[in-house]
C-alpha positions as CSV (number, residue, x, y, z in Angstrom):
1,X,119.4,122.4,83.8
2,X,118.0,125.7,82.8
3,X,114.4,125.4,83.9
4,X,114.8,123.4,87.1
5,X,114.0,125.6,90.1
6,X,116.2,125.1,93.1
7,X,114.7,125.5,96.6
8,X,117.2,127.2,98.8
9,X,120.3,125.2,97.9
10,X,122.1,124.0,94.8
11,X,122.7,120.4,93.9
12,X,124.3,118.9,90.8
13,X,122.0,117.2,88.3
14,X,123.3,113.8,89.3
15,X,122.6,114.5,93.0
16,X,119.1,115.6,92.1
17,X,118.5,112.4,90.1
18,X,119.9,110.2,92.9
19,X,117.9,112.0,95.6
20,X,114.7,111.8,93.5
21,X,115.2,108.1,92.7
22,X,115.8,107.3,96.4
23,X,112.7,109.1,97.6
24,X,110.4,107.7,95.0
25,X,111.9,104.2,95.1
26,X,111.5,104.0,98.9
27,X,107.9,105.4,98.7
28,X,107.1,103.0,95.9
29,X,108.5,100.1,97.7
30,X,106.6,100.9,100.9
31,X,103.4,101.4,98.9
32,X,103.8,98.2,97.0
33,X,104.5,96.2,100.2
34,X,101.3,97.7,101.7
35,X,99.5,96.8,98.4
36,X,100.7,93.2,98.6
37,X,100.0,92.9,102.3
38,X,96.3,93.8,102.2
39,X,95.6,91.2,99.4
40,X,96.8,88.5,101.7
41,X,94.2,89.0,104.5
42,X,91.6,89.8,101.8
43,X,92.2,86.5,100.1
44,X,92.5,84.7,103.4
45,X,89.1,86.1,104.6
46,X,87.1,86.2,101.4
47,X,88.8,83.4,99.5
48,X,89.9,83.2,95.9
49,X,86.4,84.4,94.8
50,X,86.7,87.5,96.9
51,X,90.2,88.2,95.4
52,X,88.7,87.7,92.0
53,X,85.9,90.3,92.6
54,X,88.5,92.8,93.8
55,X,90.9,92.1,90.9
56,X,88.0,92.7,88.4
57,X,87.6,96.3,89.5
58,X,91.3,96.8,90.5
59,X,92.4,97.9,87.1
60,X,90.0,100.8,87.2
61,X,91.2,101.9,90.7
62,X,94.9,101.3,89.8
63,X,94.6,103.2,86.5
64,X,93.3,106.2,88.5
65,X,96.1,105.8,91.1
66,X,98.9,105.5,88.5
67,X,97.5,108.5,86.6
68,X,97.8,110.4,89.9
69,X,101.2,109.2,91.0
70,X,103.1,108.7,87.7
71,X,101.6,109.5,84.4
72,X,100.1,113.0,84.8
73,X,102.8,114.3,87.1
74,X,105.4,113.1,84.6
75,X,103.7,114.9,81.7
76,X,103.3,118.1,83.8
77,X,107.0,117.9,84.8
78,X,108.0,117.5,81.2
79,X,106.1,120.7,80.3
80,X,107.7,122.6,83.2
81,X,111.2,121.5,82.4
82,X,111.0,121.9,78.6
83,X,109.1,125.2,78.2
84,X,110.0,128.7,79.3
85,X,107.6,130.5,81.6
86,X,105.7,133.5,80.2
87,X,104.7,136.8,81.7
88,X,103.4,136.9,85.2
89,X,99.9,137.9,84.1
90,X,99.4,134.5,82.5
91,X,97.7,131.6,84.2
92,X,99.8,129.5,86.5
93,X,100.3,126.3,84.6
94,X,99.3,124.0,87.4
95,X,95.8,125.4,87.6
96,X,95.5,125.6,83.8
97,X,96.4,121.9,83.7
98,X,93.9,121.2,86.5
99,X,91.0,122.7,84.5
100,X,91.8,120.5,81.5
101,X,92.1,117.3,83.6
102,X,89.0,118.0,85.7
103,X,86.9,118.1,82.5
104,X,88.4,114.8,81.4
105,X,87.8,113.3,84.9
106,X,84.1,114.3,85.0
107,X,83.7,112.7,81.5
108,X,85.3,109.4,82.7
109,X,83.2,109.3,85.9
110,X,80.0,109.7,83.9
111,X,81.1,107.1,81.5
112,X,81.7,104.5,84.2
113,X,78.5,105.5,86.1
114,X,76.1,105.2,83.2
115,X,77.7,102.3,81.3
116,X,78.6,100.2,84.3
117,X,76.1,97.5,83.3
118,X,77.8,97.3,79.9
119,X,81.3,97.0,81.4
120,X,80.1,94.3,83.8
121,X,78.6,92.3,80.9
122,X,81.9,92.6,79.0
123,X,83.7,91.2,82.1
124,X,81.4,88.3,82.1
125,X,79.9,89.0,85.5
126,X,76.8,91.4,85.7
127,X,77.1,91.5,89.5
128,X,80.1,93.8,89.3
129,X,78.1,96.9,88.0
130,X,77.8,98.6,91.5
131,X,81.5,98.2,92.2
132,X,82.3,99.7,88.8
133,X,80.2,102.8,89.5
134,X,81.9,103.5,92.8
135,X,85.4,102.9,91.3
136,X,84.6,105.5,88.6
137,X,84.3,108.2,91.2
138,X,88.1,108.1,91.7
139,X,88.5,110.1,88.5
140,X,86.8,113.1,90.1
141,X,89.8,113.3,92.6
142,X,92.7,112.5,90.3
143,X,92.9,115.9,88.5
144,X,93.7,117.6,91.8
145,X,96.1,115.1,93.3
146,X,98.0,114.5,90.0
147,X,98.3,118.2,89.2
148,X,99.9,119.0,92.6
149,X,102.2,116.0,92.4
150,X,103.3,117.2,88.9
151,X,104.1,120.7,90.4
152,X,106.2,119.2,93.1
153,X,108.0,116.9,90.7
154,X,108.8,119.8,88.3
155,X,110.4,121.8,91.1
156,X,112.4,118.8,92.4
157,X,110.4,118.1,95.6
158,X,109.9,114.4,95.2
159,X,109.7,113.9,99.0
160,X,106.2,115.5,99.0
161,X,105.0,113.0,96.3
162,X,106.5,110.2,98.3
163,X,104.9,111.2,101.6
164,X,101.4,111.6,100.0
165,X,101.7,108.3,98.2
166,X,102.5,106.4,101.4
167,X,99.7,108.1,103.4
168,X,97.2,107.5,100.6
169,X,98.1,103.8,100.4
170,X,98.2,103.3,104.1
171,X,94.7,104.6,104.6
172,X,93.5,102.6,101.7
173,X,95.0,99.4,102.9
174,X,93.7,99.7,106.5
175,X,90.2,100.5,105.3
176,X,90.1,97.6,102.9
177,X,91.2,95.1,105.5
178,X,88.7,96.5,108.1
179,X,85.8,96.6,105.7
180,X,86.5,93.1,104.3
181,X,86.6,91.7,107.8
182,X,83.4,93.5,108.8
183,X,81.5,92.2,105.7
184,X,82.6,88.6,106.2
185,X,82.3,88.4,109.9
186,X,79.4,90.6,110.9
187,X,77.1,91.1,107.9
188,X,75.0,89.1,105.5
189,X,76.1,91.2,102.6
190,X,77.1,89.6,99.3
191,X,80.8,89.0,98.8
192,X,80.4,91.3,95.8
193,X,80.2,94.3,98.2
194,X,83.9,93.9,98.8
195,X,84.5,95.6,95.4
196,X,82.3,98.6,96.3
197,X,83.9,99.0,99.8
198,X,87.4,98.6,98.4
199,X,86.6,101.4,95.9
200,X,85.4,103.7,98.8
201,X,88.5,102.9,100.7
202,X,90.6,104.1,97.8
203,X,88.6,107.2,97.4
204,X,89.0,108.1,101.1
205,X,92.7,107.6,100.9
206,X,93.0,109.8,97.9
207,X,90.9,112.5,99.5
208,X,93.3,112.6,102.5
209,X,96.3,112.8,100.2
210,X,94.7,115.7,98.3
211,X,94.2,117.6,101.5
212,X,97.8,117.1,102.5
213,X,99.1,118.1,99.0
214,X,96.9,121.3,99.0
215,X,98.4,122.3,102.4
216,X,102.0,121.7,101.1
217,X,101.3,123.6,97.9
218,X,100.1,126.8,99.7
219,X,102.9,126.4,102.3
220,X,105.7,126.3,99.6
221,X,104.0,128.7,97.2
222,X,105.8,131.7,98.7
223,X,109.2,130.2,98.4
224,X,109.0,128.6,95.0
225,X,108.8,130.3,91.6
226,X,106.2,128.3,89.7
227,X,105.9,128.3,85.9
228,X,103.3,130.4,84.2
229,X,102.0,129.6,80.7
230,X,99.5,131.0,78.3
231,X,96.6,128.6,77.8
232,X,96.6,127.6,74.1
233,X,96.0,124.7,71.8
234,X,99.6,123.7,71.5
235,X,100.2,123.4,75.2
236,X,97.0,121.4,75.7
237,X,98.1,119.0,72.9
238,X,101.5,118.6,74.5
239,X,99.9,117.8,77.8
240,X,97.4,115.3,76.5
241,X,99.9,113.5,74.3
242,X,102.3,113.3,77.3
243,X,99.6,111.9,79.6
244,X,98.6,109.3,77.0
245,X,102.2,108.2,76.5
246,X,103.2,108.1,80.2
247,X,99.9,106.4,81.0
248,X,100.5,103.5,78.6
249,X,104.1,103.2,79.8
250,X,103.4,103.1,83.5
251,X,100.2,101.1,83.1
252,X,101.4,98.4,80.8
253,X,101.0,95.8,83.5
254,X,97.5,97.0,84.2
255,X,96.6,97.2,80.5
256,X,97.6,93.6,80.1
257,X,95.5,92.7,83.1
258,X,92.5,94.4,81.5
259,X,92.9,91.9,78.6
260,X,92.6,89.1,81.2
261,X,89.6,90.8,82.8
262,X,87.6,90.7,79.6
263,X,88.8,87.3,78.3
264,X,90.2,85.0,81.0
265,X,87.1,83.6,82.7
266,X,85.4,82.7,79.5
267,X,88.6,81.1,78.0
268,X,89.1,79.1,81.2
269,X,85.6,77.7,80.7
270,X,86.7,76.6,77.3
271,X,89.7,74.9,79.0
272,X,87.1,72.8,80.9
273,X,86.3,74.7,84.1
274,X,82.8,75.6,85.3
275,X,82.0,79.3,85.8
276,X,82.6,79.1,89.5
277,X,85.9,77.2,89.0
278,X,87.0,79.7,86.4
279,X,86.5,82.6,88.8
280,X,88.5,80.8,91.5
281,X,91.3,79.9,89.0
282,X,91.6,83.6,87.9
283,X,91.7,84.5,91.6
284,X,94.7,82.1,92.0
285,X,96.4,83.6,88.9
286,X,95.8,87.1,90.2
287,X,98.0,86.3,93.2
288,X,100.9,87.2,90.9
289,X,100.0,90.8,90.3
290,X,100.8,92.4,93.8
291,X,104.1,90.6,93.8
292,X,104.9,91.9,90.3
293,X,103.9,95.4,91.2
294,X,106.3,95.4,94.1
295,X,109.1,94.3,91.8
296,X,108.2,97.0,89.3
297,X,109.0,99.7,91.8
298,X,112.6,99.9,90.7
299,X,111.8,100.5,87.0
300,X,108.9,102.9,87.5
301,X,110.6,105.0,90.3
302,X,113.9,105.4,88.4
303,X,112.0,106.4,85.3
304,X,109.9,108.9,87.2
305,X,112.9,110.5,88.9
306,X,114.8,110.7,85.6
307,X,112.3,112.7,83.6
308,X,113.1,116.3,84.7
309,X,116.9,115.8,84.7
310,X,117.9,113.1,82.2
311,X,118.3,114.9,78.9
312,X,120.5,113.0,76.5
313,X,123.1,112.2,79.1
314,X,124.7,108.9,77.8
315,X,126.6,108.2,81.0
316,X,123.5,108.4,83.1
317,X,121.5,106.4,80.7
318,X,124.1,103.6,80.7
319,X,124.2,103.6,84.5
320,X,120.4,103.5,84.8
321,X,120.3,100.7,82.2
322,X,122.8,98.7,84.2
323,X,121.1,99.1,87.6
324,X,117.6,98.4,86.2
325,X,118.9,95.3,84.3
326,X,120.7,93.9,87.3
327,X,118.0,94.6,90.0
328,X,114.9,93.8,87.9
329,X,116.4,90.5,86.6
330,X,117.6,89.7,90.1
331,X,114.1,90.3,91.5
332,X,112.6,88.0,88.8
333,X,115.0,85.2,89.3
334,X,114.9,85.5,93.1
335,X,111.0,85.4,93.1
336,X,111.0,82.4,90.9
337,X,113.3,80.6,93.3
338,X,111.3,81.3,96.4
339,X,107.8,81.1,94.9
340,X,107.2,77.5,96.2
341,X,107.5,79.0,99.7
342,X,106.0,82.4,99.1
343,X,102.8,81.2,97.5
344,X,101.6,79.2,100.6
345,X,103.1,81.8,102.9
346,X,101.0,84.6,101.5
347,X,97.9,82.7,100.2
348,X,97.7,79.5,102.3
349,X,98.0,77.1,99.4
350,X,100.5,76.3,96.7
351,X,97.9,76.3,93.9
352,X,99.1,77.8,90.7
353,X,102.8,78.0,91.7
354,X,104.1,77.2,88.2
355,X,102.0,79.9,86.6
356,X,103.1,82.4,89.2
357,X,106.8,81.5,88.6
358,X,106.4,82.2,84.9
359,X,104.7,85.5,85.7
360,X,107.7,86.7,87.7
361,X,109.6,87.2,84.5
362,X,107.3,90.2,83.9
363,X,109.1,92.1,86.6
364,X,112.3,92.1,84.5
365,X,110.5,92.7,81.1
366,X,108.3,95.6,82.2
367,X,111.0,97.3,84.3
368,X,113.3,97.4,81.3
369,X,110.5,98.6,79.0
370,X,109.6,101.5,81.3
371,X,113.3,102.6,81.5
372,X,113.8,102.3,77.7
373,X,110.6,104.2,77.1
374,X,111.9,107.2,79.2
375,X,115.2,107.0,77.3
376,X,113.5,107.1,73.9
377,X,111.4,110.1,74.9
378,X,114.5,112.1,75.4
379,X,115.1,111.7,71.6
380,X,111.5,112.7,70.8
381,X,110.5,109.2,70.1
382,X,107.1,109.5,71.8
383,X,104.0,109.0,69.7
384,X,105.7,106.2,67.8
385,X,105.8,104.2,71.1
386,X,102.0,104.1,71.1
387,X,102.0,102.0,68.0
388,X,104.2,99.4,69.5
389,X,102.3,99.3,72.8
390,X,99.0,98.8,71.0
391,X,100.6,96.0,69.0
392,X,101.8,94.4,72.3
393,X,98.3,94.5,73.6
394,X,97.0,92.9,70.5
395,X,99.6,90.1,70.8
396,X,98.6,89.5,74.4
397,X,94.9,89.2,73.3
398,X,95.7,86.8,70.5
399,X,98.0,84.7,72.6
400,X,95.3,84.5,75.3
401,X,92.8,83.1,72.7
402,X,95.3,80.5,71.6
403,X,97.0,79.5,74.9
404,X,94.5,79.7,77.7
405,X,92.0,77.2,76.2
406,X,94.9,74.7,75.8
407,X,97.0,75.3,78.9
408,X,94.8,77.1,81.4
409,X,96.3,79.8,83.6
410,X,99.9,79.0,82.5
411,X,98.8,79.9,79.0
412,X,98.0,83.4,80.3
413,X,101.5,83.6,81.9
414,X,103.1,82.7,78.5
415,X,100.9,85.3,76.8
416,X,102.2,88.0,79.1
417,X,105.8,87.0,78.5
418,X,105.4,86.8,74.8
419,X,103.8,90.2,74.5
420,X,106.2,92.0,76.8
421,X,109.3,90.3,75.3
422,X,108.2,91.6,71.9
423,X,107.9,95.2,73.1
424,X,111.3,95.0,75.0
425,X,113.0,93.8,71.8
426,X,111.5,96.6,69.8
427,X,112.5,99.3,72.4
428,X,116.0,97.9,72.7
429,X,116.4,98.1,68.9
430,X,115.0,101.6,68.6
431,X,117.2,102.9,71.5
432,X,120.3,101.4,70.0
433,X,119.6,102.9,66.5
434,X,118.5,106.4,67.8
435,X,121.0,107.0,70.5
436,X,124.0,104.9,69.1
437,X,124.6,103.7,72.6
438,X,125.9,100.2,72.9
439,X,124.9,98.4,76.1
440,X,127.9,96.6,77.7
441,X,127.7,92.9,76.7
442,X,130.3,92.0,79.3
443,X,128.2,93.6,82.0
444,X,125.1,91.7,80.8
445,X,127.0,88.4,80.8
446,X,128.5,88.9,84.2
447,X,125.1,89.9,85.6
448,X,123.4,86.8,84.2
449,X,126.2,84.6,85.6
450,X,125.9,86.1,89.1
451,X,122.1,85.7,89.1
452,X,122.2,82.2,87.8
453,X,124.6,81.3,90.6
454,X,122.2,83.0,93.0
455,X,119.2,81.0,91.6
456,X,121.1,77.7,91.9
457,X,122.2,78.3,95.4
458,X,118.8,79.5,96.6
459,X,116.9,76.7,94.9
460,X,119.3,74.0,96.3
461,X,119.1,75.5,99.8
462,X,115.3,75.7,99.6
463,X,115.1,72.1,98.6
464,X,117.4,71.0,101.4
465,X,115.7,73.0,104.1
466,X,112.2,71.9,103.1
467,X,113.2,68.3,103.2
468,X,113.5,68.6,107.0
469,X,110.0,70.2,107.4
470,X,107.1,67.9,106.7
471,X,104.2,70.3,107.3
472,X,105.6,73.8,107.6
473,X,103.6,76.5,109.4
474,X,103.3,80.0,108.1
475,X,105.9,81.1,110.6
476,X,108.3,78.5,109.4
477,X,107.7,79.5,105.8
478,X,108.3,83.1,106.7
479,X,111.6,82.3,108.4
480,X,112.7,80.1,105.5
481,X,111.7,82.8,102.9
482,X,113.6,85.4,104.8
483,X,116.7,83.2,105.1
484,X,116.6,82.6,101.3
485,X,116.2,86.3,100.5
486,X,119.2,87.2,102.7
487,X,121.2,84.5,101.1
488,X,120.3,85.7,97.6
489,X,121.2,89.3,98.4
490,X,124.6,88.2,99.9
491,X,125.4,86.2,96.8
492,X,124.6,89.1,94.4
493,X,126.6,91.5,96.6
494,X,129.6,89.2,96.6
495,X,129.3,88.9,92.8
496,X,129.1,92.7,92.4
497,X,132.4,93.0,94.3
498,X,134.3,90.1,92.9
499,X,133.4,90.6,89.2
500,X,133.5,94.5,89.5
501,X,130.3,95.1,87.6
502,X,130.5,98.8,88.1
503,X,133.6,100.8,87.2
504,X,134.9,104.0,88.8
505,X,133.0,106.2,86.3
506,X,129.7,104.5,87.2
507,X,130.3,105.0,90.9
508,X,131.3,108.7,90.4
509,X,128.1,109.3,88.4
510,X,126.0,107.6,91.0
511,X,127.5,109.8,93.8
512,X,126.7,112.9,91.8
513,X,130.3,114.2,91.6
């Protein structure tokens, strides 16, 4: 591709795509595992109310992190790959972009700081105002970390993004666990302080990542030819539109969570719970989100890796569609099958298992939506996506109002599924019309058959094994869960081989030949 800068050696576009996808998928998987792990001790130490408090401010922190890791770097990468560099006396595009983003970051920080009381009231819990103020400070750091990650993505150095992401998440997780333990065991501080200290933990992790990225930038600056652009209104508009689109795409799960943040506690009270009970029930429901985020790694990492190199390559689109369909649907069905064991394994009790099982379908729905969104952007179908995403958010809100007062937390699960299924159908239809690519119906049928067999075998095995264990310990649950996961992977692997899901052309494209 004309504008991709190679760093010392030449690789085919396919090999670059595969390498980028591997780096970012591994980093995303490690980060999401860490993100799921720290919620377990947090919930175990602080209870469902403590998890509720953290989840109320989590969308703010996670929006900032996703802007830094996915949305803004993707927009910067798109500018770098689609526009020609100008004369050397013009401003390096990374610092021009930083100046724009820093202004926006300061505005967001001030908004969260001065209107924290209002946000807390909208959430239905005035005690959250201090945590909201601290969380807003993340937006002062995001311009720097996201700009540098965008630079490394645009010159095909995804390993630097991956390393910084893992370091950032590791520091954040360790600090959250340590601070939560300290608050609960050694202080008389309110449980609401968990939110503030979690925000500080995230800020410190991001600061360390920024320092590392700055060092890498100046180290590679001498060997990489960075793009230079003239600062003008057109370029600023392209950047801001790109950030808006990628933000909504990568943050759809978070945006849907925000709908719950502002509606769920009140609607659960209409269902019949007291305020305290409603907070605990939302905490139980929120157990689903870290598991979903781990499952979404496949969709988001592939999409991120595709942006600089995809173009309108039909073969690569079809291959990415197949892999995302198989792996994300397999993750959803597998999680549904093992949830009766995973819920008490991670969170001590099996409360809300049915609602969590329904929520696992979101892994498949949102992974496919993210992938299709990237496809559609290659055909300049960008701003139009915003309309459909906003409609999806409206559908989620309306379904919450209808379903939660009647069915409790399962109603919220159904609202998620209904809203996401709507957007997936729209994107599938638009992609088919615009690209004239026909997804392989035979591949879809074979994949569903394999995964249904996997679900049946895993569910039967789980039922058989648990019949022999009256009161399983967490160690026993962990062993059983691991056995079932391995069994599921083996069944899918055998199905791939026996039914020949991928042809020789697919394998050749994947290898980068």
